[in-house]
C-alpha positions in Angstrom: -29.0 -22.7 -5.4 -28.0 -19.1 -4.6 -28.8 -19.7 -0.9 -26.3 -22.8 -0.8 -23.7 -20.6 -2.7 -24.1 -17.7 -0.1 -23.6 -20.3 2.8 -20.4 -21.5 1.3 -18.9 -18.1 0.3 -16.9 -16.9 3.2 -16.0 -13.8 1.3 -12.9 -12.2 0.1 -9.9 -11.2 2.3 -7.3 -8.7 1.1 -3.9 -9.4 2.8 -1.5 -6.4 2.6 2.0 -7.1 3.7 5.5 -6.5 2.2 6.9 -9.6 3.5 6.4 -12.6 1.1 6.6 -15.2 3.9 3.8 -13.5 5.8 1.7 -13.3 2.6 2.1 -16.9 2.0 1.3 -18.1 5.4 -1.7 -15.9 5.9 -3.0 -16.9 2.4 -2.5 -20.6 3.0 -4.3 -20.4 6.5 -7.3 -18.5 5.0 -7.6 -20.5 1.8 -7.8 -23.6 3.9 -10.5 -22.2 5.9 -12.6 -21.5 2.6 -11.9 -17.8 2.1 -11.0 -16.2 -1.1 -7.8 -14.5 -0.8 -5.9 -11.7 -2.5 -2.5 -11.0 -1.4 -0.8 -7.6 -2.0 2.9 -6.9 -1.3 2.6 -3.1 -1.3 0.1 -0.3 -0.6 0.0 0.6 -4.3 -1.1 -3.1 -5.2 -3.6 -3.0 -2.4 -5.3 0.3 -3.5 -5.3 -0.8 -7.2 -7.2 -4.0 -6.2 -9.7 -2.1 -4.1 -10.5 0.1 -7.0 -12.0 -2.5 -8.8 -12.8 -5.2 -6.0 -14.2 -4.5 -2.6 -12.9 -7.0 -0.2 -15.0 -8.2 2.8 -12.1 -7.8 5.1 -8.6 -6.2 5.1 -5.5 -7.7 6.9 -3.1 -4.8 7.0 0.5 -4.6 8.1 1.5 -1.2 9.4 5.3 -0.9 8.7 5.6 -1.0 4.8 7.7 1.2 2.5 5.9 3.9 0.8 2.5 4.2 2.4 2.3 2.6 5.7 -0.7 0.7 7.0 -2.1 3.7 9.1 -2.0 5.8 6.1 -3.8 3.2 3.9 -6.4 2.9 6.6 -6.9 6.6 6.8 -7.4 6.8 3.1 -9.9 4.0 3.2 -11.9 5.2 6.1 -12.1 8.6 4.5 -13.9 7.4 1.4 -17.7 6.5 1.5 -17.1 3.7 -0.9 -14.4 1.8 1.4 -15.2 3.1 4.9 -17.2 0.1 6.0 -14.6 -2.5 5.1 -13.3 -3.9 8.3 -9.6 -3.5 8.9 -7.5 -5.9 11.2 -4.0 -4.6 11.7 -1.1 -7.0 11.9 2.1 -5.8 13.1 5.3 -6.3 15.0 4.5 -3.1 16.8 3.4 -4.1 20.2 3.4 -0.8 22.2 -0.1 0.3 23.4 0.2 3.6 21.5 0.4 1.7 18.3 -2.7 -0.2 19.2 -4.4 2.9 20.3 -3.5 4.6 17.0 -4.6 1.6 15.0 -8.1 1.6 16.7 -8.5 5.5 16.6 -8.1 5.3 12.7 -10.9 2.7 12.5 -9.2 -0.6 12.9 -11.5 -3.4 14.3 -8.6 -5.5 15.6 -5.0 -5.7 16.2 -2.8 -8.8 15.9 0.8 -8.8 17.0 3.5 -10.7 15.0 4.5 -13.3 15.4 1.0 -14.7 15.6 -0.4 -18.1 15.8 -2.5 -19.6 12.9 -5.5 -20.0 15.4 -5.7 -16.4 15.8 -7.1 -16.2 12.2 
């Protein structure tokens, strides 16, 4: 029974974005694909969630008030507890330097907004 459950369990994805429409769209796409989704509308909410729940993947917006996505990534990658969680940046920033910074901080991918649902 556990083997069947493991095959069906696609994992938990934390979506961090301060735009409600983006959270709703991404949540719907990923829920339909069978993932467990936890939306967080701020860096504070995201970090609070991560303290008690380690997601399998984080989709992370860069431009947010307070702590931006780069700062969240740096914080997570500096902790042995969270350093191995893959982070995919999602941003309207499209300059090569933005992408280079994201990858240099430990991001595994970078998706530019607006995006197509097939990218996820």
